[in-house]
Every structure is written in C-alpha cells, then in structure tokens.
C-alpha positions as CSV (number, residue, x, y, z in Angstrom):
1,M,18.4,5.7,-28.0
2,G,15.4,4.9,-25.9
3,A,14.8,6.7,-22.5
4,Q,17.2,5.4,-19.1
5,P,15.1,4.5,-15.9
6,T,16.5,7.2,-13.6
7,K,17.9,5.5,-10.8
8,Q,16.2,6.1,-7.3
9,T,17.8,7.6,-4.5
10,R,17.1,6.1,-0.9
11,E,17.5,8.0,1.7
12,H,17.7,5.7,4.8
13,R,19.5,2.5,5.5
14,W,18.0,-1.0,7.4
15,N,20.5,-2.7,9.3
16,L,19.0,-5.7,10.6
17,R,20.6,-9.0,12.1
18,V,19.1,-12.2,11.3
19,D,19.9,-16.1,12.2
20,R,21.4,-18.3,9.5
21,E,18.4,-19.9,8.8
22,E,16.4,-17.1,8.2
23,D,19.2,-15.2,6.0
24,E,18.9,-18.6,3.8
25,I,15.2,-18.8,3.0
26,V,15.0,-15.0,2.4
27,R,17.8,-15.2,0.1
28,A,16.5,-18.4,-1.7
29,A,12.8,-16.8,-2.0
30,S,14.4,-13.8,-3.7
31,T,16.5,-16.0,-6.1
32,A,12.9,-17.7,-6.6
33,A,11.2,-14.5,-7.2
34,G,13.7,-13.4,-9.5
35,T,14.7,-9.9,-7.8
36,N,17.8,-8.8,-5.7
37,Y,17.7,-10.0,-1.6
38,S,17.8,-6.3,-0.8
39,N,14.4,-5.5,-3.1
40,F,13.0,-8.6,-2.1
41,V,13.5,-7.7,2.1
42,R,12.1,-4.0,1.2
43,D,9.0,-5.1,-0.8
44,A,8.0,-7.7,1.8
45,A,8.6,-5.1,4.2
46,V,6.6,-2.3,3.4
47,T,3.9,-5.0,2.1
48,E,3.4,-6.3,5.5
49,A,3.4,-3.0,6.7
50,Q,0.7,-1.6,4.8
51,R,-1.2,-5.0,5.2
52,I,-0.9,-4.5,9.4
53,L,-2.2,-0.3,8.7
54,A,-5.2,-1.3,6.6
55,D,-6.9,-2.8,9.9
56,R,-6.3,-0.5,12.2
57,T,-9.6,1.1,13.3
58,E,-8.3,3.9,15.2
59,F,-6.9,6.7,14.1
60,L,-5.4,9.7,16.0
61,L,-6.4,13.6,14.8
62,D,-5.9,16.8,16.3
63,E,-8.3,19.5,16.9
64,E,-7.7,21.2,12.9
65,E,-8.0,17.3,11.5
66,W,-10.7,16.5,13.4
67,R,-12.7,19.1,12.2
68,Q,-11.1,18.4,8.4
69,L,-12.4,15.2,8.8
70,N,-16.1,15.9,10.0
71,E,-16.3,18.8,7.0
72,L,-15.9,15.9,4.3
73,L,-18.3,13.6,6.2
74,D,-20.9,16.6,6.4
75,R,-21.2,16.6,3.0
76,P,-24.1,15.7,1.1
77,P,-23.0,12.5,-0.8
78,R,-21.8,13.0,-4.5
79,V,-23.0,10.4,-6.9
80,P,-21.4,10.2,-10.3
81,P,-23.3,10.2,-13.4
82,G,-22.2,6.4,-14.6
83,L,-23.2,5.1,-11.1
84,R,-26.5,6.1,-11.2
85,D,-26.9,5.0,-15.1
86,L,-25.5,1.6,-14.0
87,F,-27.8,1.1,-10.4
88,S,-30.8,2.2,-13.3
89,R,-30.2,-0.9,-14.5
90,P,-31.8,-4.3,-14.2
91,S,-28.9,-7.0,-12.4
92,V,-27.6,-9.4,-14.3
93,F,-28.0,-11.6,-11.9
94,E,-31.8,-11.6,-12.0
C-alpha cells in the first residue's frame, strides 16, 4: 500500500465579497487550470503577494536585526571552489 498524502490543516479563513462577474471569471479560470476554486484563489493571492513584496527596497529593522545584518555584510566573501573553477575556464561566448 502506498503512502497517503497528509491533509494540511489550515488555521485561518478568508471571507471575501466579490461581484458576480469576478466570481464567474475566477471560477472559469480555476476550472481551466484544473484546480478547485479555493486553491486557485489562495495560490493566486499568495503569488501576487510574493511578487509585490519581492519589489520592496526598504526594510525596517530594529537595533538587533540591524546589527546582525551589518555583521553579515561585513564578513569577507566566501568563494565556493566550484565557482572559482567555473570562472577560471574560458567563456563559451568568446
């Protein structure tokens, strides 16, 4: 007998109100994507949130986080041996 996937328990609920037209297009898209409505909406919302947050250029840090960040930035760079080997070879574009 194969291993059964474990069911993920979700702790929070989203409750949204949408127009009929919005609901129809999202339901049609979820059907076209071959996924259920809830998964489609959740995945689309999380993907968009990640895209928006990835473009952020300012991050607020408390004093301890700022100290840790500076400590990491002040470390000497580490060059992995594989990367050193890669850059020692002639470029394929030359």
